[in-house]
N, C-alpha and C positions, 0 to 999 in steps of 0.2 A: 387316568391315573389311579388304577384300583387299591393303591395303600394308602391314599390320602385320606386322613383323619378329619374328625369335625373341627378340630383345632387347627388343621392346615388351610381345612378352606375359610376358615373365619378370618385367617392371618391374612390370607390372599384379599378378601373383599375389605379387611380393614386397610390394606394398601391402595387397593384401587380406589378406595374412598377419600382416603388421606392425599393422594394425589390430584383429588377433582373437589375441593373444599365447597365450591359452589353449589356441586350435586351432593356433596354431602347434607350441607346447611339444609338445603331444598327438603330433602327426607326427613332429615330431623322436625323441620318445621311442620311438616303435613303429618308426622307422628304424633307431633303434640297438640297441633289442631282436632285429631281424631278422637284423642283421648279426651277431650272436652265436648265437642260436639257430637261425637258418635257417626259421623256420615262424613264424606268429601262429595265432592261437585266438579264436574267436569267443565271445558270452557264452554260448553253449550248449555250449562246450567242444569244437567242430568244430577241426579243424588243418586249416591250408594251408599245404603245403610249399612252400618260395622258396629249393631251392638255387641257383638262379643268382645270388644275391646273392654268392656266392663264384665268380663268375666274372672273367677277365680283361678281360672287356669291357665298358665303362663304360653301352653301350646297355643290354645286358641286364641289368647291377646297377640301373642307373635303373629299368628297367621292373620289376623285381622289388620295388622300394621302394614305387614305385605302387601296385603290385598288393598290398603288405602292407595299406595303411590301408584301399582299397578292399574286401579279403576282409572285414576287420572289421567295417566299417560296412553291408555290403550284405549277408553272412551273416547280421550280427546282425538287421540288419531283417528278412531272410527267418523268422529266427526268430519274430520278434515277429510277422510276418503270419499265419505257420502255427497260433501259437497263437490267435490271434483268429481265425481262420478255424474253429477247433474248436470256440468259446464262440460264434460265431454260428450255425453250423449247429444246435447243441444247442439254441440259443434258438428258432430256427425249428421245430423238432421239437417243442418243450414246448410252444408255445403255437398248434400246429397251423397255421403260416401258408402261405399259398399262394406268396409269396416262395421263390426257390430260389437259391443261390449258383452262379453260372455259372462263373467260374474267376479264378483270381490272374494278375495283371500286375505282375511283381516285387513291389514292397512296397502291391499295391493287391488290393483285394479287390471281384471284379464281380458284380453281386447282378441277376438278373432280378425286379423288385420290382413287385406288383400295385400298381396305383395306389390304391388304398384302404387300403393298408397303409403309405403312403411315412412316415406320420409315427411309427407303431412301428418302422419297419425301421431309420429315420436314427438314432433313440435307440437301437437297438441295435448299430448298428454303432460309435456311438460310445463306447457302454460296453464293445465286445467289444476295442477297440483301446487305449483310454485307460487301462482299469483291469484291465490285465493283470498275473495272479498268477504273475509270474517273479520269484524271489527276488534275482535280481541286480538288479532294477528296484526292489524295493520293501524294502530294506534299505541302502541309501548312507548312509554315515555324513555328519551334517550338517558338524560339524567347527566351522569360523568360518561357513560360509554361512548366508544369512538366507532362510530358507525359508518361503514362505506357506505358512499354516495347513491350504489345499486339499491340499497335498503332504506336509506332515507325519504320520508313521507313530507317532512317539513324541518324546520329547524330545531323542533322540539319532539318528534317522534319518528317510528321507524317502524317499518314493516318486518315481523319476524321472517328469518331467512329459511325457507322450507327447501328442502332439494328433492326431486324424483330421480330414482334408480333404474333404468330400462333395461329389461331382459327379454330375449327372444327364444322360441322353441318350435319345433316341427308339431310339438303335441303339449299337452297342459302338464305334462311330468317332467321332460327334457329340456330344460331351459339353461341357457348361457347369457352372461352379459353381454351388451349390444351395444358395441362401438360404431356409429354412423361414419365415421371417416376411413374405418376398415372394412366395412361392409361392401362398399363398392368394387372393391378388389377380387371379391368372389364371384363367381359364375353366377351364383342364385344365393338369395337368401336361406336356402333348403342347405346348400353346400357350407354357408358359412356356419350353420347350426352344426353339421355333422362335424366337420373340421374341429370346431371349439368344443362340442362336446364330448369327443374322443380323448382330447388333450385333458379336460377336466376328470374324466375316469381314469387317466394315467395320475394324473395329480393325486387323486384321491388313493390311489394304491399306496402311496408313498405317504399322505397324510395319517391314513388309517393303519399304517405298519402292517400292510399286507403283504408287500415286496418294498426292498429297499431301493436307493437311488439306482445302486449299481443293477440292480435285477431290471428297473424298468428303462433304464437308459438305451438298451437295443429298441424297446419298443415306440420310444421318441424318436430315436433315428430311422425307424422304418414309417413313421407317420410323417414325419419330414420329408423323407425321400418321395412320398406321394402327395405331398403338398399342392404341387401343380396341378393335380386332377381338380383340386377345388379351387382354382384360382382362374380369372379371367385369361386370356391369351395375351 
């Protein structure tokens, strides 16, 4: 939206926050805290000092306030990812898998997965991220919250619900969402990735307004006509 003004952007931001009062309250609480303490802390206890909140320059203060919330969210996310990484590596070693952890990207773990191990590796990755044994995530007071039994730890506490999202790709760049129920319908993981990635490319032509839906429709039809080449007999 190239013609959007700063006021337009601020109006959208306010509408989003007004629709999520809990998040708005949390951001305001962190801003108030950092104005007094000049630092924030992640769930791991790591500090980020933000002394620029004391500046007389309003832009520097605004930047520090934005960094305060980001530091907590991103720093805590990194802590969870690192813990999940340790769990995952230990599981791979315990069960002598061929698959290897390749790298991490922000809050993502990238695995070089052997094709025959995809099913077990995806289960391990979900477990490693969603069942983290971090005290700050498993001893949360229920208070008046209605908590599903899945996340209840006791009558008074619950586990914070974490969700891991899976993607798959032939290389480190071209990845697509992974649907484990749909994967067996394809001749191979490579065939699944190729078909899904072709579809993503067509979707992006419309999303980024390179072409209209009418212009892309013949390409969709052509892809669908060849879908059987990717599927099992």
